[in-house]
C-alpha positions in Angstrom: -237.1 -43.7 109.4 -240.3 -41.9 108.4 -239.2 -42.2 104.9 -238.6 -45.9 105.1 -242.3 -46.2 106.1 -243.6 -44.2 103.5 -241.6 -45.5 100.5 -241.4 -49.1 101.2 -243.1 -49.9 98.3 -240.6 -48.2 96.0 -237.7 -48.4 98.2 -236.0 -51.3 96.1 -236.9 -49.9 92.5 -233.6 -48.2 92.7 -231.3 -51.3 93.4 -233.0 -53.7 91.4 -235.6 -54.5 88.6 -236.7 -58.1 89.9 -240.3 -58.0 91.0 -239.7 -60.8 93.7 -236.9 -58.9 95.4 -239.1 -55.8 95.5 -241.7 -57.5 97.2 -239.4 -58.9 99.8 -237.6 -55.5 100.5 -241.3 -53.9 100.9 -242.1 -56.8 103.6 -238.8 -56.0 105.5 -239.3 -52.1 105.4 -241.2 -52.5 108.9 -238.5 -54.5 110.5 -236.1 -51.8 109.1 -238.2 -48.9 110.5 -238.6 -50.5 113.7 -234.8 -51.4 114.1 -234.5 -47.7 113.3 -236.7 -46.5 115.9 -235.0 -48.7 118.6 -231.6 -47.7 117.9 -232.6 -44.1 117.8 -234.3 -44.7 121.5 -230.9 -46.2 122.4 -228.9 -43.4 121.2 -231.0 -41.0 122.9 -230.8 -42.6 126.4 -226.9 -42.9 126.1 -226.7 -39.4 125.3 -228.9 -38.2 128.4 -226.9 -40.6 130.5 -223.8 -39.1 129.4 -224.9 -35.5 129.7 -226.1 -36.4 133.3 -222.5 -37.3 134.1 -222.4 -41.1 134.2 -219.7 -41.5 131.2 -218.0 -44.5 132.9 -221.3 -46.4 133.8 -222.4 -45.5 130.1 -219.0 -46.9 128.7 -219.2 -50.1 130.8 -222.6 -51.0 129.5 -221.8 -49.9 125.9 -219.1 -52.6 126.2 -221.0 -55.1 127.8 -224.1 -54.8 125.3 -222.2 -54.3 121.9 -218.8 -56.3 122.2 -219.8 -59.0 124.8 -223.2 -60.1 123.9 -224.2 -58.2 120.6 -221.2 -59.1 118.7 -221.1 -63.2 119.9 -224.9 -63.4 119.1 -224.4 -61.7 115.7 -221.9 -64.0 114.7 -223.9 -67.3 116.0 -227.0 -65.9 114.4 -225.1 -65.6 111.0 -223.1 -68.9 111.2 -226.7 -71.2 112.1 
């Protein structure tokens, strides 16, 4: 994620030569980095809970968050 923040202006050069696309990727790099930080924190907390012996609770939370909330919300946001 540090790489994304530091190389946000040069990240898209690998994939495209379009200046408009490169500027768009540079603008969205902060959102990508923020998403990576949030996901890292979520995985860290999940690992701590599993290590503490709360495996079943973590499994229920993951099923609820990812499959019952996240997946339908993602489908809705993609289609609208």
